[in-house]
FIKOL-206149 format. One record per residue (C-alpha): residue number from 1; residue in one letter; x, y, z. Coordinates in pm, 1 decimal, always signed. Layout:
N
[r NUM,A,[X,Y,Z]],
...
end
This chain:
431
[r 1,M,[-1557.3,-142.8,-5697.3]],
[r 2,Y,[-1802.2,-440.7,-5723.8]],
[r 3,L,[-1815.2,-771.4,-5888.1]],
[r 4,E,[-2134.7,-842.5,-6113.1]],
[r 5,K,[-2206.8,-1213.2,-6254.5]],
[r 6,R,[-2376.0,-1200.3,-6606.8]],
[r 7,R,[-2390.7,-1519.4,-6843.4]],
[r 8,K,[-2195.5,-1715.9,-6631.1]],
[r 9,R,[-1918.9,-1497.2,-6580.5]],
[r 10,W,[-1803.0,-1251.8,-6349.9]],
[r 11,Y,[-1715.8,-851.8,-6412.3]],
[r 12,A,[-1555.7,-611.5,-6227.6]],
[r 13,I,[-1722.7,-275.0,-6234.0]],
[r 14,H,[-1585.5,+55.0,-6073.2]],
[r 15,E,[-1725.4,+393.6,-6042.8]],
[r 16,I,[-1547.4,+678.9,-6212.4]],
[r 17,P,[-1564.9,+982.2,-5997.5]],
[r 18,E,[-1727.0,+1257.1,-6236.3]],
[r 19,D,[-1477.1,+1477.8,-6208.7]],
[r 20,V,[-1238.8,+1261.2,-6383.4]],
[r 21,R,[-1465.0,+1095.9,-6615.7]],
[r 22,K,[-1375.1,+1345.2,-6928.8]],
[r 23,A,[-1033.7,+1335.8,-6863.5]],
[r 24,L,[-1037.8,+963.6,-6886.5]],
[r 25,G,[-1276.4,+927.6,-7189.6]],
[r 26,C,[-1441.8,+614.2,-7068.2]],
[r 27,G,[-1776.2,+709.9,-6957.8]],
[r 28,K,[-1926.9,+657.8,-6593.1]],
[r 29,Q,[-1766.7,+309.5,-6512.7]],
[r 30,F,[-1480.0,+97.3,-6572.7]],
[r 31,F,[-1570.5,-215.8,-6680.9]],
[r 32,K,[-1399.5,-545.2,-6758.7]],
[r 33,S,[-1488.9,-918.8,-6787.6]],
[r 34,L,[-1300.2,-1147.7,-6524.4]],
[r 35,E,[-1323.0,-1430.8,-6754.4]],
[r 36,T,[-1401.4,-1680.1,-6509.2]],
[r 37,E,[-1727.8,-1849.0,-6364.3]],
[r 38,D,[-1533.1,-1901.6,-6007.3]],
[r 39,K,[-1577.8,-1607.2,-5796.4]],
[r 40,T,[-1238.9,-1673.5,-5572.1]],
[r 41,M,[-1042.8,-1637.8,-5894.4]],
[r 42,A,[-1282.0,-1332.1,-6015.1]],
[r 43,K,[-1155.0,-1161.3,-5656.8]],
[r 44,R,[-832.7,-1208.2,-5733.1]],
[r 45,R,[-802.0,-1071.1,-6105.5]],
[r 46,A,[-1040.7,-797.0,-5988.6]],
[r 47,A,[-785.2,-670.7,-5713.5]],
[r 48,L,[-531.5,-597.6,-5970.9]],
[r 49,L,[-760.0,-420.3,-6187.1]],
[r 50,E,[-879.3,-220.9,-5899.0]],
[r 51,V,[-502.6,-103.8,-5829.8]],
[r 52,R,[-498.1,+4.1,-6202.6]],
[r 53,W,[-803.6,+177.5,-6225.0]],
[r 54,L,[-740.5,+373.4,-5894.4]],
[r 55,H,[-428.7,+505.3,-6009.4]],
[r 56,E,[-578.8,+606.0,-6353.8]],
[r 57,I,[-805.5,+822.6,-6142.6]],
[r 58,E,[-533.6,+967.3,-5931.0]],
[r 59,T,[-338.8,+1050.2,-6242.8]],
[r 60,A,[-625.6,+1209.5,-6410.0]],
[r 61,R,[-704.3,+1419.9,-6111.0]],
[r 62,K,[-334.8,+1549.5,-6091.7]],
[r 63,G,[-392.5,+1655.1,-6466.0]],
[r 64,G,[-195.6,+1334.0,-6626.4]],
[r 65,T,[+163.7,+1284.5,-6735.1]],
[r 66,L,[+71.5,+1131.6,-7103.6]],
[r 67,D,[+144.8,+1345.8,-7431.6]],
[r 68,H,[-112.5,+1326.4,-7688.4]],
[r 69,V,[+52.4,+1083.9,-7923.3]],
[r 70,E,[+33.7,+829.1,-7611.2]],
[r 71,R,[-299.7,+933.3,-7491.8]],
[r 72,D,[-403.1,+854.5,-7845.3]],
[r 73,A,[-205.7,+536.1,-7900.6]],
[r 74,L,[-334.2,+396.2,-7574.2]],
[r 75,Y,[-696.2,+468.1,-7673.1]],
[r 76,W,[-644.1,+229.2,-7960.0]],
[r 77,R,[-466.7,-1.0,-7733.7]],
[r 78,K,[-764.6,-57.2,-7552.4]],
[r 79,V,[-982.9,-79.1,-7828.9]],
[r 80,L,[-752.1,-349.4,-7955.9]],
[r 81,A,[-762.9,-524.4,-7630.4]],
[r 82,D,[-1156.5,-553.6,-7636.5]],
[r 83,T,[-1137.1,-664.6,-7994.3]],
[r 84,P,[-1258.6,-1048.5,-8081.4]],
[r 85,E,[-927.0,-1228.9,-8229.4]],
[r 86,D,[-1122.5,-1261.4,-8555.7]],
[r 87,Q,[-1125.0,-887.2,-8587.6]],
[r 88,R,[-796.1,-815.8,-8433.5]],
[r 89,E,[-613.4,-739.2,-8817.0]],
[r 90,I,[-879.7,-510.6,-8921.7]],
[r 91,V,[-814.2,-282.1,-8572.1]],
[r 92,I,[-472.9,-313.4,-8644.5]],
[r 93,G,[-497.2,-161.3,-9019.4]],
[r 94,L,[-691.7,+129.4,-8859.6]],
[r 95,I,[-421.9,+171.9,-8603.8]],
[r 96,A,[-166.1,+191.1,-8904.5]],
[r 97,D,[-403.6,+423.7,-9091.5]],
[r 98,E,[-411.3,+671.6,-8831.5]],
[r 99,A,[-39.8,+658.6,-8800.4]],
[r 100,Q,[-16.5,+722.6,-9201.1]],
[r 101,D,[-246.4,+1020.9,-9127.3]],
[r 102,R,[-37.4,+1158.0,-8882.4]],
[r 103,V,[+248.2,+1154.0,-9119.2]],
[r 104,E,[+70.8,+1319.5,-9394.9]],
[r 105,T,[-98.5,+1573.9,-9188.8]],
[r 106,A,[+243.9,+1674.4,-9050.2]],
[r 107,L,[+399.8,+1684.3,-9388.1]],
[r 108,A,[+99.8,+1904.6,-9563.1]],
[r 109,R,[+130.4,+2145.2,-9256.3]],
[r 110,E,[+482.5,+2217.7,-9354.0]],
[r 111,G,[+398.5,+2240.4,-9732.3]],
[r 112,I,[+534.6,+1903.3,-9848.6]],
[r 113,W,[+360.7,+1688.7,-10067.6]],
[r 114,D,[+583.1,+1403.8,-10147.2]],
[r 115,E,[+744.7,+1192.7,-9871.9]],
[r 116,R,[+1050.5,+1159.2,-10092.6]],
[r 117,D,[+1112.6,+1541.3,-10051.8]],
[r 118,P,[+1436.7,+1569.6,-9870.8]],
[r 119,R,[+1297.7,+1789.6,-9604.8]],
[r 120,A,[+1048.8,+1550.0,-9477.3]],
[r 121,A,[+1316.0,+1314.7,-9358.7]],
[r 122,D,[+1435.7,+1596.1,-9096.2]],
[r 123,L,[+1065.1,+1595.7,-8940.1]],
[r 124,P,[+999.6,+1438.8,-8586.9]],
[r 125,V,[+656.7,+1283.2,-8727.4]],
[r 126,Y,[+809.8,+966.7,-8849.5]],
[r 127,D,[+919.9,+912.2,-8490.2]],
[r 128,E,[+633.1,+994.8,-8345.0]],
[r 129,A,[+409.5,+783.8,-8591.2]],
[r 130,G,[+635.7,+531.7,-8514.6]],
[r 131,R,[+599.0,+563.2,-8142.9]],
[r 132,F,[+201.1,+579.1,-8200.0]],
[r 133,Y,[+180.2,+258.9,-8375.2]],
[r 134,G,[+415.8,+74.9,-8131.2]],
[r 135,I,[+223.1,+165.0,-7826.8]],
[r 136,A,[-129.5,+104.6,-8010.3]],
[r 137,T,[-21.0,-242.5,-8055.5]],
[r 138,G,[+156.2,-334.0,-7778.7]],
[r 139,K,[+477.9,-354.4,-7896.2]],
[r 140,I,[+585.8,-39.1,-7676.4]],
[r 141,V,[+482.9,-23.3,-7312.6]],
[r 142,R,[+586.0,+229.9,-7100.5]],
[r 143,L,[+808.9,+49.6,-6802.8]],
[r 144,T,[+577.2,+189.5,-6531.5]],
[r 145,E,[+255.3,+44.0,-6684.0]],
[r 146,H,[+251.9,-240.7,-6484.3]],
[r 147,L,[+396.2,-123.6,-6183.0]],
[r 148,D,[+131.9,-111.3,-5933.1]],
[r 149,E,[-34.7,-468.8,-6048.7]],
[r 150,W,[+324.8,-618.1,-5995.5]],
[r 151,L,[+337.1,-422.6,-5632.4]],
[r 152,A,[+23.3,-560.1,-5546.9]],
[r 153,T,[+82.9,-943.3,-5600.2]],
[r 154,L,[+387.9,-865.0,-5331.8]],
[r 155,D,[+372.8,-975.8,-5004.5]],
[r 156,N,[+588.2,-673.8,-4867.2]],
[r 157,E,[+504.5,-403.1,-4572.1]],
[r 158,A,[+393.4,-77.0,-4689.3]],
[r 159,K,[+759.8,+58.4,-4651.7]],
[r 160,T,[+919.0,-187.8,-4861.0]],
[r 161,K,[+664.6,-182.4,-5152.8]],
[r 162,D,[+710.1,+220.5,-5148.5]],
[r 163,M,[+1116.5,+179.2,-5156.0]],
[r 164,K,[+1039.7,-74.9,-5471.6]],
[r 165,R,[+808.8,+175.1,-5646.5]],
[r 166,S,[+1056.1,+437.0,-5593.2]],
[r 167,T,[+1329.9,+210.4,-5762.1]],
[r 168,I,[+1139.6,+144.0,-6067.0]],
[r 169,Q,[+980.4,+477.9,-6108.1]],
[r 170,R,[+1341.1,+605.7,-6086.7]],
[r 171,F,[+1507.7,+380.5,-6373.9]],
[r 172,A,[+1189.0,+496.1,-6555.6]],
[r 173,E,[+1343.6,+831.2,-6588.1]],
[r 174,K,[+1638.3,+710.3,-6752.7]],
[r 175,F,[+1458.8,+409.1,-6930.4]],
[r 176,P,[+1070.9,+514.7,-7009.6]],
[r 177,Y,[+966.6,+209.6,-7234.6]],
[r 178,V,[+1050.7,-175.5,-7195.0]],
[r 179,T,[+1219.8,-142.1,-7529.3]],
[r 180,D,[+1473.0,+132.6,-7371.0]],
[r 181,V,[+1612.2,-148.5,-7145.3]],
[r 182,R,[+1922.9,-308.8,-7280.2]],
[r 183,G,[+2195.3,-449.7,-7165.5]],
[r 184,K,[+2500.6,-184.3,-7232.5]],
[r 185,P,[+2273.2,+96.7,-7120.4]],
[r 186,V,[+2168.0,-42.1,-6810.1]],
[r 187,Q,[+2553.5,-128.1,-6721.5]],
[r 188,L,[+2655.9,+244.7,-6791.2]],
[r 189,W,[+2343.9,+320.2,-6544.5]],
[r 190,V,[+2473.4,+114.4,-6271.7]],
[r 191,N,[+2819.3,+258.7,-6368.2]],
[r 192,A,[+2715.6,+633.2,-6274.4]],
[r 193,L,[+2537.0,+506.9,-5949.8]],
[r 194,A,[+2848.1,+458.4,-5832.8]],
[r 195,A,[+3096.0,+669.6,-5991.5]],
[r 196,Q,[+2866.3,+978.4,-5979.8]],
[r 197,E,[+2611.8,+918.6,-5694.7]],
[r 198,G,[+2875.1,+711.9,-5468.8]],
[r 199,K,[+2598.0,+444.4,-5388.1]],
[r 200,K,[+2757.7,+121.3,-5198.6]],
[r 201,A,[+2788.4,-173.9,-5339.1]],
[r 202,K,[+2520.4,-334.0,-5106.8]],
[r 203,T,[+2256.3,-58.6,-5215.1]],
[r 204,I,[+2358.1,-132.4,-5592.0]],
[r 205,R,[+2300.1,-500.6,-5575.7]],
[r 206,R,[+1936.8,-413.6,-5357.5]],
[r 207,I,[+1834.5,-164.5,-5664.8]],
[r 208,L,[+1925.6,-435.9,-5892.7]],
[r 209,S,[+1727.9,-708.8,-5736.5]],
[r 210,E,[+1423.9,-514.9,-5696.4]],
[r 211,L,[+1471.6,-457.4,-6104.4]],
[r 212,R,[+1508.1,-791.8,-6162.6]],
[r 213,G,[+1190.0,-857.7,-5948.5]],
[r 214,Y,[+978.8,-648.8,-6184.4]],
[r 215,W,[+1153.3,-770.0,-6501.5]],
[r 216,A,[+1047.3,-1102.2,-6411.4]],
[r 217,Y,[+709.0,-1012.1,-6354.5]],
[r 218,L,[+680.0,-841.1,-6724.7]],
[r 219,V,[+817.0,-1162.4,-6875.5]],
[r 220,S,[+538.1,-1359.3,-6669.2]],
[r 221,I,[+275.9,-1144.9,-6810.5]],
[r 222,E,[+422.3,-1176.4,-7178.6]],
[r 223,V,[+516.0,-803.2,-7189.7]],
[r 224,V,[+897.6,-887.4,-7282.0]],
[r 225,Q,[+1021.1,-1193.9,-7394.9]],
[r 226,S,[+1166.2,-1427.3,-7178.0]],
[r 227,D,[+1506.2,-1450.2,-7341.4]],
[r 228,H,[+1562.3,-1061.3,-7333.4]],
[r 229,Q,[+1748.6,-1018.4,-6983.1]],
[r 230,P,[+1913.8,-714.7,-6951.1]],
[r 231,F,[+1998.0,-763.5,-6556.9]],
[r 232,I,[+2190.0,-1056.5,-6551.1]],
[r 233,Q,[+2582.7,-1044.5,-6568.5]],
[r 234,L,[+2583.5,-699.0,-6482.6]],
[r 235,Q,[+2923.0,-575.5,-6283.9]],
[r 236,V,[+2871.7,-388.9,-5972.3]],
[r 237,P,[+3150.5,-146.0,-5936.0]],
[r 238,K,[+3271.5,+6.0,-5655.9]],
[r 239,A,[+3170.8,+352.8,-5516.7]],
[r 240,N,[+3404.8,+638.3,-5511.1]],
[r 241,G,[+3390.1,+687.0,-5145.8]],
[r 242,S,[+3171.9,+1023.0,-5157.9]],
[r 243,K,[+2862.0,+928.9,-5015.1]],
[r 244,V,[+2845.8,+778.9,-4673.4]],
[r 245,G,[+2624.5,+439.2,-4647.6]],
[r 246,S,[+2544.3,+200.4,-4389.4]],
[r 247,E,[+2892.3,-3.2,-4481.9]],
[r 248,S,[+3084.4,+284.5,-4338.0]],
[r 249,W,[+2927.3,+359.3,-4006.5]],
[r 250,V,[+3145.9,+391.0,-3742.6]],
[r 251,P,[+3075.6,+283.7,-3372.0]],
[r 252,F,[+3096.6,+545.6,-3080.6]],
[r 253,S,[+3309.9,+503.1,-2805.1]],
[r 254,P,[+3169.9,+385.4,-2509.2]],
[r 255,A,[+3269.8,+729.6,-2362.1]],
[r 256,D,[+3047.8,+898.9,-2643.0]],
[r 257,V,[+2780.8,+719.9,-2550.6]],
[r 258,V,[+2783.0,+839.2,-2204.8]],
[r 259,R,[+2829.4,+1194.6,-2324.9]],
[r 260,L,[+2516.5,+1146.0,-2579.5]],
[r 261,L,[+2307.0,+1022.0,-2287.4]],
[r 262,Q,[+2399.3,+1321.3,-2073.0]],
[r 263,A,[+2312.5,+1536.7,-2319.0]],
[r 264,A,[+1986.7,+1381.7,-2377.2]],
[r 265,E,[+1926.9,+1423.7,-1996.9]],
[r 266,A,[+2024.8,+1793.8,-2006.3]],
[r 267,R,[+1775.7,+1863.7,-2273.8]],
[r 268,K,[+1534.7,+1712.4,-2042.2]],
[r 269,D,[+1437.4,+1483.8,-2322.3]],
[r 270,D,[+1357.3,+1152.6,-2125.9]],
[r 271,T,[+1227.7,+929.6,-2358.3]],
[r 272,L,[+1562.0,+973.0,-2575.0]],
[r 273,A,[+1740.9,+928.2,-2286.6]],
[r 274,D,[+1579.5,+590.8,-2186.5]],
[r 275,L,[+1612.6,+495.6,-2547.8]],
[r 276,I,[+1968.1,+520.0,-2549.7]],
[r 277,R,[+1978.6,+368.9,-2204.9]],
[r 278,I,[+1821.1,+30.1,-2325.1]],
[r 279,A,[+2011.4,+74.7,-2671.0]],
[r 280,M,[+2364.7,+85.9,-2489.7]],
[r 281,W,[+2298.6,-234.0,-2270.7]],
[r 282,T,[+2135.7,-457.8,-2542.4]],
[r 283,G,[+2256.9,-364.4,-2880.1]],
[r 284,G,[+1891.5,-340.6,-2982.3]],
[r 285,R,[+1781.3,-163.0,-3315.3]],
[r 286,I,[+1607.7,+133.7,-3270.0]],
[r 287,E,[+1287.9,+5.6,-3405.5]],
[r 288,S,[+1259.9,-342.6,-3226.4]],
[r 289,L,[+1296.7,-89.8,-2904.1]],
[r 290,C,[+1040.3,+163.6,-2993.9]],
[r 291,A,[+827.6,-143.4,-3069.7]],
[r 292,L,[+895.1,-288.7,-2705.7]],
[r 293,K,[+526.0,-361.2,-2511.9]],
[r 294,V,[+519.6,-395.4,-2145.9]],
[r 295,N,[+391.2,-768.5,-2197.2]],
[r 296,E,[+676.5,-847.1,-2381.0]],
[r 297,V,[+913.8,-784.6,-2052.4]],
[r 298,G,[+976.5,-1064.8,-1794.0]],
[r 299,D,[+1146.6,-1121.4,-1496.2]],
[r 300,G,[+1511.3,-1000.2,-1598.5]],
[r 301,F,[+1477.5,-1037.7,-1961.5]],
[r 302,F,[+1256.4,-919.4,-2256.3]],
[r 303,D,[+1126.0,-1054.2,-2579.4]],
[r 304,I,[+1205.6,-870.1,-2931.3]],
[r 305,L,[+950.7,-968.9,-3149.6]],
[r 306,H,[+923.5,-692.4,-3395.9]],
[r 307,D,[+1302.5,-694.1,-3568.9]],
[r 308,K,[+1337.0,-689.4,-3925.6]],
[r 309,S,[+1489.1,-1067.4,-3931.0]],
[r 310,E,[+1428.5,-1398.7,-3780.4]],
[r 311,A,[+1790.2,-1370.2,-3620.0]],
[r 312,G,[+1681.9,-1026.5,-3483.0]],
[r 313,R,[+1365.7,-1179.6,-3332.7]],
[r 314,R,[+1506.7,-1335.1,-2983.5]],
[r 315,T,[+1519.8,-1294.4,-2615.8]],
[r 316,V,[+1748.7,-1020.8,-2446.6]],
[r 317,P,[+1845.1,-1032.5,-2068.0]],
[r 318,I,[+1860.6,-724.1,-1859.3]],
[r 319,H,[+2167.7,-609.8,-1770.1]],
[r 320,S,[+2208.5,-516.7,-1385.6]],
[r 321,K,[+2279.5,-134.1,-1482.2]],
[r 322,L,[+1978.3,-138.6,-1696.8]],
[r 323,K,[+1725.6,-259.5,-1448.1]],
[r 324,P,[+1658.6,+38.6,-1254.4]],
[r 325,T,[+1579.4,+202.0,-1576.6]],
[r 326,M,[+1329.7,-101.5,-1668.9]],
[r 327,D,[+1174.1,-92.7,-1309.1]],
[r 328,R,[+1079.4,+256.5,-1356.8]],
[r 329,L,[+946.2,+231.5,-1716.5]],
[r 330,L,[+748.5,-74.5,-1618.5]],
[r 331,K,[+614.2,+126.8,-1324.6]],
[r 332,N,[+497.1,+406.7,-1498.5]],
[r 333,A,[+369.3,+218.2,-1808.9]],
[r 334,K,[+53.3,+435.2,-1974.4]],
[r 335,A,[-210.9,+297.7,-2156.0]],
[r 336,D,[-67.3,+257.1,-2476.8]],
[r 337,G,[+105.5,-67.5,-2349.8]],
[r 338,Y,[+472.6,+37.0,-2469.7]],
[r 339,V,[+811.6,+21.5,-2280.7]],
[r 340,L,[+860.5,+372.6,-2420.4]],
[r 341,P,[+540.8,+551.4,-2428.5]],
[r 342,G,[+394.0,+860.7,-2623.7]],
[r 343,L,[+611.4,+819.2,-2932.5]],
[r 344,T,[+419.3,+874.6,-3260.5]],
[r 345,E,[+344.3,+637.6,-3542.0]],
[r 346,N,[+463.6,+720.2,-3904.3]],
[r 347,K,[+285.9,+625.6,-4218.0]],
[r 348,Y,[+436.1,+256.8,-4198.0]],
[r 349,G,[+319.6,+206.5,-3833.6]],
[r 350,D,[+716.3,+286.8,-3723.1]],
[r 351,R,[+715.1,+443.7,-3378.1]],
[r 352,S,[+1111.9,+513.1,-3419.7]],
[r 353,D,[+1064.1,+819.0,-3712.3]],
[r 354,A,[+1066.2,+1094.4,-3498.0]],
[r 355,I,[+1235.2,+1041.4,-3189.7]],
[r 356,G,[+1539.7,+886.1,-3445.2]],
[r 357,K,[+1532.0,+1246.3,-3612.1]],
[r 358,R,[+1569.4,+1384.9,-3240.1]],
[r 359,F,[+1885.0,+1147.2,-3200.8]],
[r 360,G,[+1986.3,+1281.7,-3524.0]],
[r 361,R,[+2000.0,+1661.3,-3431.8]],
[r 362,L,[+2150.7,+1562.2,-3099.8]],
[r 363,K,[+2426.6,+1377.7,-3222.3]],
[r 364,T,[+2483.4,+1665.0,-3464.3]],
[r 365,A,[+2517.6,+1921.8,-3170.7]],
[r 366,L,[+2768.0,+1729.5,-3009.5]],
[r 367,G,[+2953.5,+1756.1,-3329.5]],
[r 368,F,[+2921.3,+1374.5,-3464.7]],
[r 369,T,[+2932.2,+1292.5,-3824.6]],
[r 370,E,[+2709.4,+1143.7,-4099.2]],
[r 371,Q,[+2903.9,+810.5,-3973.3]],
[r 372,H,[+2774.9,+820.8,-3660.1]],
[r 373,V,[+2400.3,+700.4,-3641.5]],
[r 374,F,[+2185.0,+521.5,-3377.8]],
[r 375,H,[+2271.6,+206.9,-3533.0]],
[r 376,S,[+2668.7,+329.4,-3398.0]],
[r 377,I,[+2566.1,+241.6,-3080.0]],
[r 378,R,[+2453.5,-119.0,-3174.7]],
[r 379,K,[+2805.7,-150.4,-3312.5]],
[r 380,T,[+2962.6,-20.6,-3003.3]],
[r 381,V,[+2787.1,-308.3,-2805.5]],
[r 382,A,[+2927.4,-565.2,-3037.9]],
[r 383,T,[+3289.7,-407.0,-3010.5]],
[r 384,L,[+3254.3,-423.6,-2602.2]],
[r 385,L,[+3158.9,-773.7,-2633.0]],
[r 386,E,[+3439.3,-872.2,-2861.6]],
[r 387,N,[+3694.8,-679.1,-2658.3]],
[r 388,A,[+3536.3,-878.6,-2358.5]],
[r 389,G,[+3628.5,-1208.1,-2518.5]],
[r 390,V,[+3279.2,-1301.4,-2574.2]],
[r 391,P,[+3255.3,-1589.2,-2831.0]],
[r 392,E,[+3104.4,-1447.6,-3183.1]],
[r 393,N,[+2800.9,-1686.5,-3146.2]],
[r 394,V,[+2712.3,-1564.7,-2800.2]],
[r 395,A,[+2704.7,-1209.0,-2916.8]],
[r 396,A,[+2515.5,-1297.5,-3218.8]],
[r 397,D,[+2256.8,-1433.1,-3017.3]],
[r 398,I,[+2224.2,-1110.8,-2773.5]],
[r 399,I,[+2261.6,-848.2,-3082.7]],
[r 400,G,[+2021.6,-1053.7,-3296.0]],
[r 401,H,[+2289.0,-1141.4,-3559.6]],
[r 402,D,[+2300.5,-1439.9,-3803.3]],
[r 403,K,[+2490.4,-1701.8,-3672.1]],
[r 404,P,[+2895.7,-1684.4,-3816.5]],
[r 405,T,[+2883.5,-2095.5,-3884.4]],
[r 406,M,[+2672.0,-2337.7,-4014.3]],
[r 407,T,[+2700.0,-2549.1,-3699.6]],
[r 408,Y,[+2576.8,-2274.6,-3494.7]],
[r 409,G,[+2368.5,-2088.2,-3737.9]],
[r 410,L,[+2177.3,-2391.5,-3886.5]],
[r 411,Y,[+2186.4,-2677.8,-3588.6]],
[r 412,S,[+2221.2,-2487.1,-3265.6]],
[r 413,G,[+1912.9,-2392.2,-3065.4]],
[r 414,G,[+2058.2,-2069.8,-2939.9]],
[r 415,A,[+2261.2,-1974.0,-2627.8]],
[r 416,S,[+2091.4,-1989.0,-2325.7]],
[r 417,L,[+1933.5,-1700.2,-2151.1]],
[r 418,E,[+2178.3,-1752.9,-1852.2]],
[r 419,V,[+2488.7,-1767.1,-2084.7]],
[r 420,K,[+2372.2,-1433.8,-2264.0]],
[r 421,R,[+2316.0,-1273.7,-1942.3]],
[r 422,Q,[+2711.3,-1359.7,-1822.2]],
[r 423,A,[+2830.7,-1224.3,-2139.3]],
[r 424,L,[+2621.5,-925.4,-2137.7]],
[r 425,E,[+2728.1,-832.1,-1780.6]],
[r 426,K,[+3112.3,-846.8,-1932.1]],
[r 427,I,[+3034.1,-480.5,-2095.9]],
[r 428,D,[+3025.6,-171.3,-1890.7]],
[r 429,Y,[+3062.8,+228.7,-1971.7]],
[r 430,P,[+3256.4,+512.2,-1767.8]],
[r 431,V,[+2979.3,+623.9,-1612.2]],
end
C-alpha cells in the first residue's frame, strides 16, 4: 500500500493481486480518500485500511464466506458510503427498489403474483430482503466486520491479539450480526460456557473483558448506539467442575519434583533437566526461564526481565544447590546467548513451547494428571517457602507475585537480595 497526495488531500492506494480481482469486483486497486491534508494523520488512517484490505484479499483467496445476499448488499453499502450526502437518499431508494425486486422475483418463481397470497408468507425471501436492505444501508453489520481494525489499534503482543481474535470469532458463531447481541441471549451463552463447557469464572471474566473491549470500539465508531450495552450486569456462574483450568492446578510434592528431574536425566534430556533444576530452586515461570540470557546472570543472582507482569520482573538469588548447574551452563554457553541454549521459538517468539510439551509428555508418562503442569513446580516452591516460615511479602518478591498488602505492595521497594537469599536457602528437596 502507498499514499498519494491529490489536490491537497492524501489517498490510500493498494494494488489488488490479479488472482482475486474478479472475486473482489473492484478493479485493479483499492483506492480511498483519507480525508486529511496531514501526512501523519493519513498514515495512521491508512494503517487501518491496509489491515481491512489485506483481510479482504485473504478472504477472497480462500473462496470467501459470504452468501449472495450479503455479497450484493456489501456492494451497495460501498456505493452508499462513496455517495455525497446530498445524493444518499437516491441511493437508499435504489437499495429499497432492489430489495423489492428480490421479493417480486422470488414470488414469480413460485407462481405467486400477489403478495397477499397466503403462500407468500411462508417464503424466506422476506427475511432475505430485510437482511439485504439492513446490510446495504449499514443497519445490520456483521459482528466481525471491524475486528481487524480494532486489533490494529491495540498495543498488545501478537499472542494476546490472536487470543482476542479467537474470542470474538467464537462469539460471532453464536451472534453473527451486531443486532443479534442482546442481554438475555448473551447471559444464556455465558451460562453455557460454565455449565456445558466447564469454563472457570476467571476464564469467563477474561472472555467478557475482551468482548467489552471490542464492543466499546464499535460504539466509538458509531456502529452501535452508546446506550446499547449487552455486556454490563452479566452474572458469571460457577463451572460444573468438569474441566481443569489454572485455578485447579496443584503443586508437586518435593519428592515428585525430584522424580521428574531424575526421569528427565534418564531420558538424557539435559536441557529439560536443567530447566527443572532452575524452576525447583527459584519458582520461575517456564517462559521467563527459557528467555533468560547469559548477560542477565550476575554473581549469585540473575535478573528476570521477560515476565508477563511487573511483579514478575525481579532479581532472584541463586540457591547454593543451583549454583553448580548455573556455573556449568554459563561456562558452556552457546552463541545464541541464552542460559538454556538451542530452544526453538514459536511464532510469538516464545522459546518455552516445545520444551513445555516435552515436560507434558514426561509427567504424563510418570502418571501425573492434568492438574499437574510445569507451573505446579512454581506452586511447590511457594509451598516450601510457606512451610519454612518465610514472610509472604518476601516469598512474593522471590516468586514474582503481587504483594499481599497495600503497605508492601504500594510503598515498599521490595526485600533486599540478601533477605531473599536467606529465605530461599530454607527450601530443600529429598535428594
